[in-house]
matplotlib code that plots the C-alpha trace (Angstrom):
import matplotlib.pyplot as plt

x = [7.7, 8.2, 5.7, 6.9, 4.7, 4.8, 4.3, 3.2, 4.5, 1.0, 1.1, 4.6, 3.8, 2.0, 4.9, 6.6, 3.3, 2.5, 5.8, 5.4, 2.0, 3.3, 6.1, 3.4, 1.9, 3.0, 4.9, 2.4, -0.3, -1.3, -3.1, -4.7, -3.7, -7.1, -6.8, -3.4, -5.0, -7.8, -5.2, -3.1, -6.2, -6.1, -6.9, -4.6, -6.0, -5.2, -3.5, -1.1, -0.2, 0.6, 2.8, 4.6, 5.2, 6.6, 9.0, 10.6, 14.0, 16.6, 14.0, 12.4, 14.8, 13.1, 9.5, 7.6, 6.1, 5.2, 2.5, 0.4, -2.0, -5.1, -8.6, -9.5, -6.4, -4.4, -0.8, -0.4, 3.3, 5.0, 8.4, 9.3, 8.7, 5.9, 4.0, 7.1, 7.9, 4.4, 4.4, 7.7, 5.8, 3.1, 0.5, -1.7, -3.3, -6.4, -6.6, -7.1, -3.9, -5.7, -4.7, -7.3, -8.1, -10.5, -7.5, -4.5, -5.8, -4.3, -7.0, -4.9, -3.0, -4.4, -6.4, -3.6, -0.8, -3.0, -3.8, -0.2, 1.1, -1.7, -3.3, -6.9, -7.7, -9.5, -13.2, -14.1, -15.0, -18.0, -17.5, -20.9, -22.2, -24.2, -21.1, -21.5, -18.7, -19.9, -16.9, -14.4, -15.4, -13.6, -10.3]
y = [-30.9, -27.3, -25.7, -23.5, -20.5, -19.0, -15.3, -13.8, -10.5, -9.1, -9.9, -8.7, -5.3, -4.5, -5.4, -2.0, -0.2, -2.8, -2.3, 1.5, 1.2, -1.4, 1.0, 3.5, 1.2, 2.7, 0.9, -0.7, -1.0, -3.7, -3.9, -6.7, -8.2, -7.0, -3.5, -3.1, -4.5, -1.9, 0.9, -0.2, -0.7, -1.4, -5.1, -5.9, -8.5, -9.9, -13.0, -10.7, -8.8, -12.1, -13.1, -9.7, -10.2, -13.7, -12.3, -9.6, -11.2, -8.7, -5.9, -7.5, -5.3, -2.2, -3.2, -4.0, -7.2, -8.4, -5.7, -7.4, -10.0, -11.8, -10.4, -12.1, -10.8, -14.0, -14.5, -16.2, -16.9, -19.8, -19.7, -16.1, -14.7, -12.4, -12.6, -11.8, -8.8, -7.4, -8.0, -6.0, -3.2, -3.2, -5.1, -7.3, -10.6, -12.3, -15.8, -17.3, -15.7, -13.0, -9.3, -7.0, -5.4, -2.9, -1.4, -2.0, -1.9, 0.9, 3.3, 3.6, 6.5, 10.0, 11.1, 13.6, 11.0, 8.6, 11.3, 12.5, 8.9, 7.6, 5.3, 4.9, 5.8, 3.1, 3.8, 4.9, 2.0, 2.2, 1.0, -0.6, -4.1, -2.9, -2.5, -4.0, -6.5, -8.0, -6.5, -7.5, -11.2, -11.2, -10.7]
z = [-17.0, -18.2, -20.6, -23.4, -24.1, -27.6, -27.6, -30.9, -32.2, -31.9, -28.1, -27.7, -29.1, -25.8, -23.5, -23.4, -22.7, -20.0, -18.3, -18.4, -16.6, -14.1, -13.2, -12.0, -9.4, -6.1, -3.4, -1.0, -3.6, -6.1, -9.4, -11.3, -14.7, -15.9, -14.6, -16.3, -19.6, -19.3, -18.9, -21.8, -24.0, -27.7, -27.4, -24.6, -22.2, -18.8, -20.4, -22.3, -19.2, -17.5, -20.5, -20.2, -16.5, -17.2, -19.9, -17.9, -17.5, -16.1, -16.3, -13.2, -11.1, -12.5, -13.1, -9.9, -11.2, -7.7, -7.5, -10.2, -8.9, -10.1, -9.9, -6.6, -4.8, -5.2, -6.3, -9.6, -9.5, -7.7, -6.1, -6.7, -3.2, -4.5, -1.2, 0.8, -1.4, -1.0, 2.8, 3.0, 1.2, 3.8, 1.8, 3.9, 3.2, 4.6, 6.1, 2.6, 1.3, -0.7, -0.7, 0.8, -2.5, -1.0, 0.9, -1.3, -4.9, -7.0, -8.5, -11.6, -13.1, -13.0, -16.0, -16.8, -16.8, -18.8, -21.5, -21.6, -22.3, -24.4, -21.8, -20.5, -16.9, -14.9, -14.4, -10.8, -8.6, -6.3, -2.8, -2.5, -3.0, -6.0, -8.1, -11.6, -11.9, -15.3, -17.2, -14.6, -14.8, -18.1, -16.3]

ax = plt.figure().add_subplot(projection="3d")
ax.plot(x, y, z, "-o")
ax.set_aspect("equal")
plt.show()
């Protein structure tokens, strides 16, 4: 049974900006739906990023959709060889099938690129266990 997803015009208005950010994620690195939403800003959320990735069509050849994963390092797609594409880029997975985010997560665009293109840079992440993850739980 297939499910039809209705995408509103308000959601679709984010798609081009989402694709522009996803194109910046380097080979061999990943980003999360939530991180992309933070960079896009303006009310974009992780769900809208997921909708945009699912609506790529022929643009999938240009936009590196496989580099966008969920907040726990897991793959949210089924049947699209996402894991194989990431492994071919050198991305490694743990025994539970999750990407090692501490090693392969993209830090986001440079503040200069973000400012030039009207995006928000990601806040710096701490490497310690005391990191406040309260905002990221939303994604």
